[in-house]
LOTOR-927993 format. One record per atom (N, C-alpha, C, CB): residue in one letter; atom name; x, y, z. Coordinates in nm, 2 decimals, always signed. Glycine has a CB too. Layout:
// LOTOR-927993
> r, a, u, v, w
> A, CA, X, Y, Z
...
//
This chain:
// LOTOR-927993
> r, a, u, v, w
> M, N, -3.51, -4.26, -2.91
> M, CA, -3.47, -4.13, -2.85
> M, C, -3.51, -4.02, -2.95
> M, CB, -3.32, -4.13, -2.83
> T, N, -3.56, -3.92, -2.88
> T, CA, -3.60, -3.80, -2.97
> T, C, -3.48, -3.72, -3.00
> T, CB, -3.71, -3.72, -2.89
> K, N, -3.50, -3.62, -3.09
> K, CA, -3.39, -3.54, -3.14
> K, C, -3.34, -3.45, -3.02
> K, CB, -3.43, -3.45, -3.25
> P, N, -3.42, -3.39, -2.94
> P, CA, -3.37, -3.31, -2.83
> P, C, -3.28, -3.40, -2.73
> P, CB, -3.48, -3.24, -2.75
> Q, N, -3.33, -3.52, -2.71
> Q, CA, -3.25, -3.61, -2.62
> Q, C, -3.12, -3.65, -2.68
> Q, CB, -3.33, -3.74, -2.59
> I, N, -3.11, -3.66, -2.81
> I, CA, -2.99, -3.69, -2.88
> I, C, -2.89, -3.58, -2.86
> I, CB, -3.01, -3.73, -3.03
> W, N, -2.94, -3.45, -2.88
> W, CA, -2.86, -3.33, -2.87
> W, C, -2.80, -3.32, -2.72
> W, CB, -2.94, -3.21, -2.91
> V, N, -2.89, -3.34, -2.63
> V, CA, -2.85, -3.33, -2.49
> V, C, -2.74, -3.44, -2.46
> V, CB, -2.97, -3.35, -2.39
> A, N, -2.76, -3.56, -2.50
> A, CA, -2.67, -3.67, -2.48
> A, C, -2.53, -3.64, -2.55
> A, CB, -2.72, -3.80, -2.53
> A, N, -2.54, -3.58, -2.67
> A, CA, -2.42, -3.55, -2.75
> A, C, -2.34, -3.44, -2.67
> A, CB, -2.45, -3.51, -2.89
> F, N, -2.41, -3.34, -2.62
> F, CA, -2.35, -3.23, -2.55
> F, C, -2.29, -3.28, -2.42
> F, CB, -2.45, -3.12, -2.52
> L, N, -2.36, -3.37, -2.35
> L, CA, -2.31, -3.42, -2.23
> L, C, -2.18, -3.51, -2.26
> L, CB, -2.41, -3.51, -2.16
> F, N, -2.19, -3.59, -2.36
> F, CA, -2.07, -3.67, -2.40
> F, C, -1.95, -3.58, -2.43
> F, CB, -2.11, -3.76, -2.52
> L, N, -1.97, -3.48, -2.51
> L, CA, -1.87, -3.38, -2.54
> L, C, -1.81, -3.32, -2.42
> L, CB, -1.92, -3.28, -2.64
> F, N, -1.89, -3.28, -2.33
> F, CA, -1.85, -3.22, -2.20
> F, C, -1.76, -3.31, -2.12
> F, CB, -1.97, -3.17, -2.12
> I, N, -1.80, -3.44, -2.11
> I, CA, -1.72, -3.54, -2.04
> I, C, -1.59, -3.56, -2.11
> I, CB, -1.80, -3.67, -2.03
> I, N, -1.59, -3.56, -2.24
> I, CA, -1.46, -3.58, -2.31
> I, C, -1.37, -3.46, -2.29
> I, CB, -1.49, -3.60, -2.46
> L, N, -1.42, -3.34, -2.30
> L, CA, -1.33, -3.22, -2.27
> L, C, -1.28, -3.22, -2.13
> L, CB, -1.41, -3.10, -2.30
> F, N, -1.37, -3.26, -2.03
> F, CA, -1.33, -3.26, -1.89
> F, C, -1.21, -3.36, -1.87
> F, CB, -1.45, -3.30, -1.80
> L, N, -1.22, -3.48, -1.93
> L, CA, -1.12, -3.58, -1.92
> L, C, -0.99, -3.53, -1.99
> L, CB, -1.16, -3.71, -1.98
> I, N, -1.00, -3.47, -2.10
> I, CA, -0.88, -3.41, -2.17
> I, C, -0.81, -3.31, -2.08
> I, CB, -0.92, -3.35, -2.31
> Q, N, -0.89, -3.22, -2.02
> Q, CA, -0.84, -3.12, -1.93
> Q, C, -0.76, -3.18, -1.82
> Q, CB, -0.95, -3.03, -1.88
> N, N, -0.82, -3.28, -1.75
> N, CA, -0.75, -3.34, -1.64
> N, C, -0.62, -3.42, -1.68
> N, CB, -0.84, -3.44, -1.57
> A, N, -0.62, -3.48, -1.80
> A, CA, -0.51, -3.55, -1.85
> A, C, -0.39, -3.46, -1.89
> A, CB, -0.55, -3.64, -1.98
> T, N, -0.42, -3.34, -1.94
> T, CA, -0.32, -3.25, -1.98
> T, C, -0.28, -3.14, -1.87
> T, CB, -0.36, -3.18, -2.10
> K, N, -0.35, -3.15, -1.76
> K, CA, -0.32, -3.05, -1.66
> K, C, -0.19, -3.07, -1.59
> K, CB, -0.43, -3.05, -1.55
> T, N, -0.11, -2.96, -1.58
> T, CA, +0.02, -2.97, -1.51
> T, C, +0.00, -2.95, -1.37
> T, CB, +0.12, -2.87, -1.57
> H, N, +0.06, -3.03, -1.29
> H, CA, +0.04, -3.02, -1.14
> H, C, +0.15, -2.93, -1.08
> H, CB, +0.05, -3.16, -1.08
> E, N, +0.11, -2.82, -1.03
> E, CA, +0.20, -2.72, -0.96
> E, C, +0.21, -2.76, -0.81
> E, CB, +0.15, -2.58, -0.98
> P, N, +0.32, -2.75, -0.76
> P, CA, +0.33, -2.78, -0.61
> P, C, +0.24, -2.69, -0.53
> P, CB, +0.48, -2.77, -0.56
> E, N, +0.18, -2.75, -0.43
> E, CA, +0.09, -2.67, -0.35
> E, C, +0.17, -2.57, -0.26
> E, CB, +0.01, -2.76, -0.26
> K, N, +0.11, -2.45, -0.24
> K, CA, +0.18, -2.35, -0.17
> K, C, +0.16, -2.38, -0.02
> K, CB, +0.13, -2.21, -0.20
> D, N, +0.27, -2.35, +0.06
> D, CA, +0.26, -2.37, +0.20
> D, C, +0.22, -2.23, +0.26
> D, CB, +0.40, -2.42, +0.26
> F, N, +0.10, -2.21, +0.29
> F, CA, +0.05, -2.09, +0.34
> F, C, +0.10, -2.05, +0.48
> F, CB, -0.10, -2.08, +0.34
> S, N, +0.14, -2.15, +0.56
> S, CA, +0.19, -2.12, +0.69
> S, C, +0.32, -2.05, +0.69
> S, CB, +0.20, -2.26, +0.77
> Q, N, +0.40, -2.08, +0.59
> Q, CA, +0.53, -2.01, +0.58
> Q, C, +0.50, -1.87, +0.51
> Q, CB, +0.63, -2.09, +0.49
> M, N, +0.41, -1.87, +0.42
> M, CA, +0.37, -1.74, +0.36
> M, C, +0.33, -1.64, +0.46
> M, CB, +0.27, -1.76, +0.25
> G, N, +0.25, -1.69, +0.56
> G, CA, +0.20, -1.60, +0.67
> G, C, +0.31, -1.54, +0.75
> G, CB, +0.10, -1.67, +0.75
> S, N, +0.41, -1.63, +0.78
> S, CA, +0.53, -1.58, +0.86
> S, C, +0.61, -1.48, +0.79
> S, CB, +0.61, -1.70, +0.91
> S, N, +0.63, -1.50, +0.65
> S, CA, +0.70, -1.41, +0.58
> S, C, +0.63, -1.27, +0.57
> S, CB, +0.73, -1.46, +0.44
> M, N, +0.50, -1.28, +0.56
> M, CA, +0.42, -1.15, +0.56
> M, C, +0.44, -1.08, +0.70
> M, CB, +0.27, -1.18, +0.53
> M, N, +0.44, -1.16, +0.80
> M, CA, +0.46, -1.10, +0.93
> M, C, +0.59, -1.03, +0.94
> M, CB, +0.44, -1.21, +1.04
> Q, N, +0.70, -1.10, +0.88
> Q, CA, +0.83, -1.04, +0.89
> Q, C, +0.83, -0.91, +0.81
> Q, CB, +0.93, -1.13, +0.83
> Q, N, +0.75, -0.90, +0.70
> Q, CA, +0.75, -0.78, +0.62
> Q, C, +0.68, -0.67, +0.70
> Q, CB, +0.68, -0.80, +0.49
> E, N, +0.58, -0.71, +0.77
> E, CA, +0.50, -0.61, +0.85
> E, C, +0.58, -0.56, +0.97
> E, CB, +0.37, -0.66, +0.89
> S, N, +0.68, -0.64, +1.02
> S, CA, +0.76, -0.60, +1.13
> S, C, +0.87, -0.51, +1.08
> S, CB, +0.82, -0.73, +1.20
> N, N, +0.85, -0.38, +1.13
> N, CA, +0.95, -0.28, +1.08
> N, C, +1.04, -0.24, +1.19
> N, CB, +0.87, -0.16, +1.03
> E, N, +1.06, -0.32, +1.29
> E, CA, +1.14, -0.28, +1.41
> E, C, +1.28, -0.24, +1.37
> E, CB, +1.14, -0.40, +1.51
> N, N, +1.34, -0.31, +1.27
> N, CA, +1.48, -0.28, +1.24
> N, C, +1.50, -0.18, +1.13
> N, CB, +1.54, -0.41, +1.20
> L, N, +1.39, -0.12, +1.08
> L, CA, +1.40, -0.02, +0.97
> L, C, +1.42, +0.12, +1.03
> L, CB, +1.28, -0.03, +0.88
> S, N, +1.49, +0.20, +0.96
> S, CA, +1.51, +0.34, +1.00
> S, C, +1.39, +0.42, +0.95
> S, CB, +1.65, +0.40, +0.95
> G, N, +1.39, +0.54, +0.99
> G, CA, +1.28, +0.63, +0.95
> G, C, +1.29, +0.65, +0.80
> G, CB, +1.29, +0.77, +1.02
> A, N, +1.41, +0.67, +0.74
> A, CA, +1.42, +0.68, +0.59
> A, C, +1.37, +0.56, +0.52
> A, CB, +1.57, +0.71, +0.56
> Q, N, +1.40, +0.44, +0.57
> Q, CA, +1.36, +0.32, +0.51
> Q, C, +1.21, +0.31, +0.51
> Q, CB, +1.43, +0.20, +0.57
> L, N, +1.15, +0.34, +0.63
> L, CA, +1.00, +0.34, +0.64
> L, C, +0.94, +0.43, +0.55
> L, CB, +0.96, +0.37, +0.79
> M, N, +0.99, +0.55, +0.53
> M, CA, +0.94, +0.65, +0.43
> M, C, +0.94, +0.59, +0.29
> M, CB, +1.01, +0.78, +0.44
> N, N, +1.04, +0.52, +0.26
> N, CA, +1.05, +0.46, +0.13
> N, C, +0.94, +0.35, +0.12
> N, CB, +1.19, +0.40, +0.10
> N, N, +0.93, +0.27, +0.22
> N, CA, +0.83, +0.16, +0.22
> N, C, +0.69, +0.21, +0.21
> N, CB, +0.84, +0.07, +0.34
> F, N, +0.66, +0.33, +0.28
> F, CA, +0.53, +0.38, +0.28
> F, C, +0.49, +0.46, +0.15
> F, CB, +0.51, +0.47, +0.40
> G, N, +0.59, +0.49, +0.07
> G, CA, +0.57, +0.56, -0.06
> G, C, +0.58, +0.71, -0.05
> G, CB, +0.44, +0.52, -0.11
> C, N, +0.64, +0.76, +0.06
> C, CA, +0.65, +0.90, +0.07
> C, C, +0.73, +0.97, -0.03
> C, CB, +0.70, +0.94, +0.21
> L, N, +0.84, +0.90, -0.08
> L, CA, +0.93, +0.95, -0.17
> L, C, +0.87, +0.97, -0.31
> L, CB, +1.06, +0.86, -0.18
> S, N, +0.77, +0.90, -0.34
> S, CA, +0.71, +0.92, -0.47
> S, C, +0.64, +1.06, -0.49
> S, CB, +0.60, +0.81, -0.49
> C, N, +0.60, +1.12, -0.38
> C, CA, +0.54, +1.25, -0.39
> C, C, +0.63, +1.36, -0.34
> C, CB, +0.41, +1.26, -0.31
> H, N, +0.71, +1.33, -0.24
> H, CA, +0.80, +1.44, -0.18
> H, C, +0.94, +1.44, -0.24
> H, CB, +0.80, +1.42, -0.03
> G, N, +0.97, +1.34, -0.32
> G, CA, +1.10, +1.34, -0.38
> G, C, +1.20, +1.25, -0.31
> G, CB, +1.16, +1.48, -0.40
> A, N, +1.30, +1.20, -0.38
> A, CA, +1.40, +1.11, -0.32
> A, C, +1.48, +1.19, -0.21
> A, CB, +1.49, +1.06, -0.42
> N, N, +1.50, +1.31, -0.23
> N, CA, +1.58, +1.39, -0.13
> N, C, +1.49, +1.47, -0.04
> N, CB, +1.68, +1.49, -0.21
> L, N, +1.36, +1.45, -0.05
> L, CA, +1.26, +1.52, +0.03
> L, C, +1.25, +1.67, +0.01
> L, CB, +1.28, +1.49, +0.17
> E, N, +1.30, +1.72, -0.10
> E, CA, +1.30, +1.86, -0.13
> E, C, +1.17, +1.90, -0.21
> E, CB, +1.42, +1.90, -0.20
> G, N, +1.08, +1.81, -0.22
> G, CA, +0.95, +1.84, -0.29
> G, C, +0.95, +1.81, -0.44
> G, CB, +0.92, +1.98, -0.27
> T, N, +0.83, +1.79, -0.49
> T, CA, +0.81, +1.77, -0.63
> T, C, +0.68, +1.84, -0.67
> T, CB, +0.80, +1.62, -0.67
> A, N, +0.64, +1.82, -0.79
> A, CA, +0.51, +1.89, -0.83
> A, C, +0.39, +1.82, -0.76
> A, CB, +0.50, +1.88, -0.99
> M, N, +0.42, +1.71, -0.70
> M, CA, +0.31, +1.63, -0.63
> M, C, +0.30, +1.66, -0.48
> M, CB, +0.33, +1.49, -0.66
> G, N, +0.41, +1.71, -0.42
> G, CA, +0.41, +1.73, -0.28
> G, C, +0.52, +1.82, -0.23
> G, CB, +0.43, +1.59, -0.21
> P, N, +0.50, +1.89, -0.12
> P, CA, +0.59, +1.99, -0.07
> P, C, +0.72, +1.93, -0.01
> P, CB, +0.52, +2.07, +0.04
> A, N, +0.82, +2.01, +0.01
> A, CA, +0.94, +1.97, +0.07
> A, C, +0.92, +1.93, +0.21
> A, CB, +1.05, +2.08, +0.05
> L, N, +1.00, +1.84, +0.26
> L, CA, +0.99, +1.79, +0.40
> L, C, +1.12, +1.82, +0.47
> L, CB, +0.96, +1.64, +0.41
> V, N, +1.17, +1.95, +0.46
> V, CA, +1.29, +1.99, +0.52
> V, C, +1.26, +2.10, +0.62
> V, CB, +1.40, +2.04, +0.42
> N, N, +1.34, +2.11, +0.72
> N, CA, +1.32, +2.22, +0.83
> N, C, +1.18, +2.21, +0.89
> N, CB, +1.34, +2.35, +0.77
> L, N, +1.13, +2.09, +0.91
> L, CA, +0.99, +2.07, +0.97
> L, C, +0.99, +2.11, +1.12
> L, CB, +0.95, +1.93, +0.95
> K, N, +1.11, +2.11, +1.18
> K, CA, +1.11, +2.14, +1.33
> K, C, +1.06, +2.28, +1.36
> K, CB, +1.25, +2.12, +1.39
> E, N, +1.06, +2.37, +1.25
> E, CA, +1.00, +2.50, +1.27
> E, C, +0.85, +2.50, +1.30
> E, CB, +1.03, +2.59, +1.14
> F, N, +0.79, +2.40, +1.24
> F, CA, +0.64, +2.40, +1.24
> F, C, +0.58, +2.28, +1.33
> F, CB, +0.59, +2.38, +1.11
> W, N, +0.66, +2.18, +1.36
> W, CA, +0.61, +2.06, +1.42
> W, C, +0.69, +2.02, +1.55
> W, CB, +0.61, +1.95, +1.33
> S, N, +0.61, +1.97, +1.64
> S, CA, +0.67, +1.89, +1.75
> S, C, +0.66, +1.74, +1.71
> S, CB, +0.60, +1.92, +1.89
> R, N, +0.73, +1.66, +1.78
> R, CA, +0.72, +1.51, +1.74
> R, C, +0.58, +1.46, +1.75
> R, CB, +0.81, +1.43, +1.83
> D, N, +0.51, +1.49, +1.86
> D, CA, +0.37, +1.44, +1.88
> D, C, +0.27, +1.49, +1.77
> D, CB, +0.32, +1.47, +2.02
> N, N, +0.29, +1.62, +1.74
> N, CA, +0.20, +1.68, +1.64
> N, C, +0.22, +1.63, +1.51
> N, CB, +0.22, +1.84, +1.64
> L, N, +0.35, +1.60, +1.47
> L, CA, +0.38, +1.54, +1.34
> L, C, +0.32, +1.40, +1.33
> L, CB, +0.53, +1.54, +1.32
> I, N, +0.33, +1.32, +1.44
> I, CA, +0.28, +1.19, +1.44
> I, C, +0.12, +1.20, +1.42
> I, CB, +0.31, +1.11, +1.57
> N, N, +0.06, +1.29, +1.49
> N, CA, -0.08, +1.30, +1.48
> N, C, -0.12, +1.35, +1.34
> N, CB, -0.14, +1.41, +1.58
> Y, N, -0.04, +1.43, +1.28
> Y, CA, -0.07, +1.47, +1.14
> Y, C, -0.06, +1.35, +1.05
> Y, CB, +0.03, +1.58, +1.10
> L, N, +0.05, +1.27, +1.06
> L, CA, +0.06, +1.16, +0.98
> L, C, -0.06, +1.06, +0.99
> L, CB, +0.19, +1.08, +1.01
> R, N, -0.11, +1.05, +1.11
> R, CA, -0.22, +0.96, +1.13
> R, C, -0.35, +1.01, +1.07
> R, CB, -0.24, +0.93, +1.28
> N, N, -0.37, +1.14, +1.07
> N, CA, -0.49, +1.20, +1.02
> N, C, -0.47, +1.34, +0.96
> N, CB, -0.60, +1.21, +1.13
> P, N, -0.41, +1.35, +0.84
> P, CA, -0.38, +1.48, +0.79
> P, C, -0.50, +1.57, +0.76
> P, CB, -0.30, +1.46, +0.66
> N, N, -0.62, +1.51, +0.74
> N, CA, -0.74, +1.59, +0.71
> N, C, -0.78, +1.68, +0.82
> N, CB, -0.85, +1.50, +0.67
> S, N, -0.74, +1.64, +0.94
> S, CA, -0.78, +1.73, +1.06
> S, C, -0.69, +1.86, +1.06
> S, CB, -0.75, +1.65, +1.19
> Y, N, -0.59, +1.87, +0.98
> Y, CA, -0.51, +1.99, +0.98
> Y, C, -0.54, +2.08, +0.86
> Y, CB, -0.36, +1.95, +0.98
> M, N, -0.63, +2.04, +0.77
> M, CA, -0.65, +2.11, +0.65
> M, C, -0.71, +2.25, +0.66
> M, CB, -0.74, +2.03, +0.56
> N, N, -0.76, +2.29, +0.78
> N, CA, -0.82, +2.42, +0.79
> N, C, -0.71, +2.53, +0.83
> N, CB, -0.93, +2.42, +0.90
> Q, N, -0.59, +2.48, +0.86
> Q, CA, -0.48, +2.57, +0.89
> Q, C, -0.43, +2.65, +0.76
> Q, CB, -0.36, +2.50, +0.95
> K, N, -0.39, +2.77, +0.78
> K, CA, -0.35, +2.85, +0.66
> K, C, -0.24, +2.79, +0.58
> K, CB, -0.30, +2.99, +0.71
> R, N, -0.14, +2.73, +0.64
> R, CA, -0.03, +2.67, +0.57
> R, C, -0.08, +2.56, +0.48
> R, CB, +0.07, +2.62, +0.66
> F, N, -0.17, +2.48, +0.52
> F, CA, -0.23, +2.37, +0.44
> F, C, -0.32, +2.42, +0.33
> F, CB, -0.30, +2.27, +0.53
> Q, N, -0.39, +2.53, +0.36
> Q, CA, -0.47, +2.58, +0.25
> Q, C, -0.39, +2.63, +0.14
> Q, CB, -0.56, +2.70, +0.31
> E, N, -0.27, +2.69, +0.17
> E, CA, -0.17, +2.73, +0.07
> E, C, -0.12, +2.60, -0.01
> E, CB, -0.05, +2.80, +0.13
> Y, N, -0.10, +2.50, +0.06
> Y, CA, -0.06, +2.37, -0.01
> Y, C, -0.17, +2.32, -0.10
> Y, CB, -0.02, +2.26, +0.10
> Q, N, -0.29, +2.33, -0.06
> Q, CA, -0.40, +2.29, -0.14
> Q, C, -0.41, +2.37, -0.27
> Q, CB, -0.53, +2.30, -0.07
> E, N, -0.37, +2.49, -0.27
> E, CA, -0.37, +2.58, -0.39
> E, C, -0.25, +2.54, -0.47
> E, CB, -0.37, +2.73, -0.35
> K, N, -0.14, +2.52, -0.41
> K, CA, -0.01, +2.49, -0.48
> K, C, -0.01, +2.35, -0.54
> K, CB, +0.11, +2.51, -0.39
> Y, N, -0.07, +2.25, -0.47
> Y, CA, -0.08, +2.11, -0.52
> Y, C, -0.23, +2.07, -0.53
> Y, CB, +0.00, +2.02, -0.42
> P, N, -0.30, +2.12, -0.63
> P, CA, -0.44, +2.09, -0.64
> P, C, -0.45, +1.94, -0.68
> P, CB, -0.51, +2.17, -0.75
> N, N, -0.56, +1.88, -0.63
> N, CA, -0.60, +1.74, -0.65
> N, C, -0.50, +1.64, -0.59
> N, CB, -0.61, +1.72, -0.80
> M, N, -0.41, +1.69, -0.51
> M, CA, -0.32, +1.60, -0.44
> M, C, -0.37, +1.58, -0.29
> M, CB, -0.17, +1.65, -0.44
> I, N, -0.36, +1.46, -0.25
> I, CA, -0.41, +1.43, -0.11
> I, C, -0.31, +1.36, -0.03
> I, CB, -0.55, +1.34, -0.12
> M, N, -0.28, +1.41, +0.08
> M, CA, -0.19, +1.34, +0.17
> M, C, -0.26, +1.22, +0.23
> M, CB, -0.13, +1.43, +0.28
> P, N, -0.21, +1.10, +0.21
> P, CA, -0.28, +0.98, +0.27
> P, C, -0.27, +0.98, +0.42
> P, CB, -0.23, +0.85, +0.21
> A, N, -0.37, +0.92, +0.49
> A, CA, -0.36, +0.90, +0.63
> A, C, -0.29, +0.77, +0.66
> A, CB, -0.51, +0.90, +0.69
> Y, N, -0.21, +0.77, +0.76
> Y, CA, -0.14, +0.65, +0.80
> Y, C, -0.18, +0.61, +0.94
> Y, CB, +0.01, +0.68, +0.80
> G, N, -0.31, +0.62, +0.97
> G, CA, -0.36, +0.58, +1.10
> G, C, -0.36, +0.43, +1.11
> G, CB, -0.50, +0.62, +1.11
> N, N, -0.34, +0.35, +1.00
> N, CA, -0.34, +0.21, +1.01
> N, C, -0.20, +0.16, +1.04
> N, CB, -0.39, +0.15, +0.88
> K, N, -0.10, +0.25, +1.04
> K, CA, +0.04, +0.21, +1.06
> K, C, +0.07, +0.21, +1.21
> K, CB, +0.14, +0.30, +0.98
> D, N, +0.17, +0.14, +1.25
> D, CA, +0.22, +0.14, +1.39
> D, C, +0.27, +0.27, +1.43
> D, CB, +0.33, +0.03, +1.41
> V, N, +0.23, +0.32, +1.55
> V, CA, +0.27, +0.45, +1.60
> V, C, +0.42, +0.45, +1.62
> V, CB, +0.20, +0.48, +1.73
> K, N, +0.48, +0.34, +1.65
> K, CA, +0.63, +0.34, +1.66
> K, C, +0.70, +0.37, +1.53
> K, CB, +0.68, +0.20, +1.71
> D, N, +0.64, +0.32, +1.42
> D, CA, +0.70, +0.35, +1.29
> D, C, +0.68, +0.49, +1.25
> D, CB, +0.63, +0.26, +1.18
> L, N, +0.56, +0.55, +1.28
> L, CA, +0.54, +0.69, +1.26
> L, C, +0.63, +0.78, +1.34
> L, CB, +0.39, +0.73, +1.28
> G, N, +0.66, +0.73, +1.46
> G, CA, +0.76, +0.80, +1.55
> G, C, +0.90, +0.80, +1.49
> G, CB, +0.76, +0.74, +1.69
> K, N, +0.94, +0.69, +1.43
> K, CA, +1.07, +0.69, +1.36
> K, C, +1.07, +0.78, +1.24
> K, CB, +1.10, +0.54, +1.31
> I, N, +0.96, +0.79, +1.17
> I, CA, +0.95, +0.88, +1.06
> I, C, +0.96, +1.02, +1.11
> I, CB, +0.83, +0.86, +0.97
> A, N, +0.88, +1.05, +1.21
> A, CA, +0.88, +1.19, +1.27
> A, C, +1.02, +1.23, +1.32
> A, CB, +0.78, +1.20, +1.38
> D, N, +1.09, +1.14, +1.39
> D, CA, +1.22, +1.17, +1.43
> D, C, +1.32, +1.20, +1.32
> D, CB, +1.28, +1.05, +1.52
> Y, N, +1.31, +1.12, +1.21
> Y, CA, +1.39, +1.14, +1.09
> Y, C, +1.36, +1.27, +1.03
> Y, CB, +1.37, +1.02, +0.99
> L, N, +1.24, +1.30, +1.01
> L, CA, +1.20, +1.43, +0.94
> L, C, +1.24, +1.55, +1.03
> L, CB, +1.05, +1.43, +0.92
> L, N, +1.23, +1.54, +1.16
> L, CA, +1.26, +1.65, +1.25
> L, C, +1.41, +1.67, +1.26
> L, CB, +1.20, +1.64, +1.38
> S, N, +1.49, +1.57, +1.23
> S, CA, +1.63, +1.58, +1.23
> S, C, +1.69, +1.64, +1.11
> S, CB, +1.69, +1.45, +1.26
> R, N, +1.61, +1.66, +1.00
> R, CA, +1.66, +1.71, +0.87
> R, C, +1.66, +1.86, +0.87
> R, CB, +1.58, +1.66, +0.76
//
């Protein structure tokens, strides 16, 4: 055998030994049952029993608008919205806030809250957005 063949054989032998040691010392974790995981995820996505306030918490609204919805440095207050919004308009705004950014009120918000962006909730169920709109309009 030539020297390069000896080195390759030694490397291969060492690799096999390390592989066997790994398998011998490996702890076996129980396999996850993904069928149940999928059903629990479906339950989390099902928001039928949640109120508008709970949905707002789940969607992360309170992190910018405050726990009492009276506004923070990151977002405006969400009180007395019935002065400015109907239920349908508020749902449409929640689905696509960028379409309202040319209105004077929102231009003022952009100056007051620079670099803050209201996320679009077009991927959320319209029924959930309706619950949020009803909750906000009742405050």
